[in-house]
N, C-alpha and C positions, 0 to 999 in steps of 0.2 A: 261482700263487706270486708273491709279490712280487719276488722277484728276476729274474724274467724276464718281467715285463709291463710292455708296450710298451718293449721292448729295441731292435728291428730298424728301422731305416729302409732302404727299397728305394731301393738303388743301381744298378739295373738298367740305367742308362743307359750307367754306367761299366765300363771294363775290369776282370776279361775277358768277362763276359758281353755288354756294348755292345749291348744291345736298341735295336731303332728304337723311336721316341716311342710309335708306337700300341701296340707290343707290351709295352713298359714299363708303360705307363699300363693295360693290359687286367690284366695282373699285379696291380697295385696295386689295381685295382676288384675282382677276385676275392678278396682278402683283406679288403678293406672289406667286401664283401658276406657274406663268411663269418664276420665277427668275430674273426678270429684274434687273440688277446690277446697273442701273443709280439711282433706287429707294431704299429709307431705309426702306420701307415697316413701315414707322411710321405714325400713323393715326393722325392728329391734331383734337383735339376736344374741344370745350369750356366747361368749367367747368359746365356751367348750364345745357349741354345737357346729362351728364353721365348716368343719369338715363334711357334716351331713347337710349343711346348705350348698356346698362346693357340689355335692353329688347330685343335685336337682336339676333339671332341665332349663329352668328359668332363674334369673337373679333379679332382684329388685332394683331400681336405678339408684337408690342409695340406702346404706345400712347404718344402722347405731348400733354400734359394738358394746354389749354390756359384761363388763370384766367380772368373770366368775372363775378367773383363773389366777394363780399366783402372777403370773407374768402375760404379757400381751403376746398372742400367737401371732405368728406372720399373717399377713392381711392385705398385702401389696397388691394381690390379684383381685381384690373384691372392692366394690365403690363404696367404701366407710368413709364416712364424713364426721361422725359424732363418735366419741369414746367416752362411755361413762362408767363411773365407779364409785364406789363408797369409799368415805374418808375413815381409816382406819384410827382405833383409839391412839390418843396421845400423839397424833401426827397433824400436820398443817397442810394445808390446801398448797401452800407454796412448796413444800418438801415433796408432796406426792407428784406434782406437777413437774418437778425437776428431776425425779427418780424414773418417770415414765418416757420423758423425753419424746414427746410425740412429734411428728413432722409438723409444720408449722400451718400447713393447710387443713390439718384435721382440730376439731374442735373438741376439747375435753369439758366433761360436766362433773364435776364432784359432787356426790349425793353427803349431804351434811344434816343432822337432825335440826329442824326450825328453832329450837330454842337454844341451839348451842351457840356460843360466841364464836365468831367467825374473825379470825385476823386478817391481815391484809391478803386480798386475792390476787395474784399474777394478772396482769393484762393479757388479755386472749382466753382467760380461763373463766367457764361459767359454772354455775351451781345447779343443783337438783335438789328437789325437795319432794318426800312422800307425803301423800294427803292423805293416806289410810293403808289397808292391807285386809289380813284374813282374821283379824281380831280387834275388838274394840280398842285395845290400847295403842293401836297403830295409827290411829287418827289422831293427829296433834290439835291440841287446844288452839281455838280462835286466834286467841292473844299471839300464841308462838307463830301462827300461821302469818297473821297479820305483821309481827315484827319482823320475819323473815323477809316478807315483800317490801316492807320500807327500807330495810338495809340493801336490797338489790336496787332499789329505786334511787336511794341516796347516793350510792356509790357507783350507778351506771354498769351494774352486773348484771349480765344474761343469765337467766336461769329455764330449767327445765321444770316438769311436774310429773309425777307419776302415782299410781295405785289411787283407788278409791274414788276417782271422777267417773262414775258409770253414768251419769245423767247431767243434763243441764242444770238444774236447780237443786238446791239442797235439799235433803229430804230423809225421814225417820228410816231407819233400815231394821226391821224388828228381829231379823235373824241373827245381828250382832248387837241389839240394843243401842245403837248410836246413831246421831246424825251424819250421813254422808256428805262431802263438800259437793257442789256442783262445778261444772268447768264454766258455766256461765257467770257464777259468783266469783270464781277465781280471776278470770278475765277482768271483770269489771271492778274487782278489788284493785286489780293494778293498775287500771284507769284512775281508780280514786287515788291510789298513793301518787300516781304522776301529775295529778293536780294538786298535791298537798293536801289530801283528806285522810281521815283515818280509814283503813280497808277494811276494819274489823266489822263493822255494821252490815256491810254488804256480802261478807262472807256468812254473816249469821241469818241473812234474809233468807224467808221460804216464800215471799211473796211475788209470784211468778208475775202479775202485772206490771208492778213496779221495777222487777229486772229487766224486763222486757222495754219499759218506757226509757229505762236508763240507757240501755244497749243502743236504741234508735237514736239516742240524741247525745252519744259521745262524739265529741269533735275530731274531725279527720285527724289532726295534728297530735293529739290524744291517743286515738287509736294505733297512729303508728309508732309512737313512742312505748306504748305499752306492748305492743307486739314485739319491738324490736329486744323488750327486756324479757316478756315471756315466750320464750321460743317457740314450745311446741309441750304436748303433754302425750304422755304414752297412755294407749287405750286398748283393753284388751278386746273391745268390739269397735267396728270401723263404722258399722251402720247406725248404731245407737246415738252418736252425737249428731250424726246428719241429721237422722229422724225427728230427734229433740228441736234442732234449730228450724226443720221445716215446720214442725207442729207449731212452734212459737211463732212464727212467720218472720222470722230473723235471717233466713236465707231463702230463696226461691225454689219453688217445686221443680222437679225435671220437667222437660217440656214433651 
């Protein structure tokens, strides 16, 4: 199904899972070997841990480099296709892209707060939005996330999502006292924006049946456009998204 093909990047090195490098790579390799179509088979790795990654016996087919160092480290020997970094205070996306000066074959995604006004984004540069975290205040308001989605759709800016998207459908997390966004809600919200409707109601929805019906009735052209814009999202679990989609009947069970 177009909506969910190559949707999930492997963020196993990051909290709350925080796997050891060898465990995280072994998990990615299992997904590659099994040909799980929901997964991108892209391994998200902090820049500060590239040397540790190089010491392993197996490398993933693609790597998303998460900048946590002042300058990009050398990575010409690695299959890096995405570079992701946060936008520093008082800087513009254009300035940051110019300073990093990445090769044209690499895609840069700049993380911005969803409520922040975003000036012109250079062609070829994408954005990144954080949908949650380890505290309640890390979860953006529905109105802010909806506005971010509309901005990206209206300006044809591809974006990635990260954090907080643990399950398919929006649900309450009693440990944090907050509603967690569902990745199915997010995908469908982009579809709503593509069709010129307000994405906020879908982001708020906890109606599983309604969301499944919406997903099954998304026109193919809308699905293609939505997934051109929502490139992927990072998940600390690669099994849960697949299990949720199977349980909802949105992808086929394994043979």
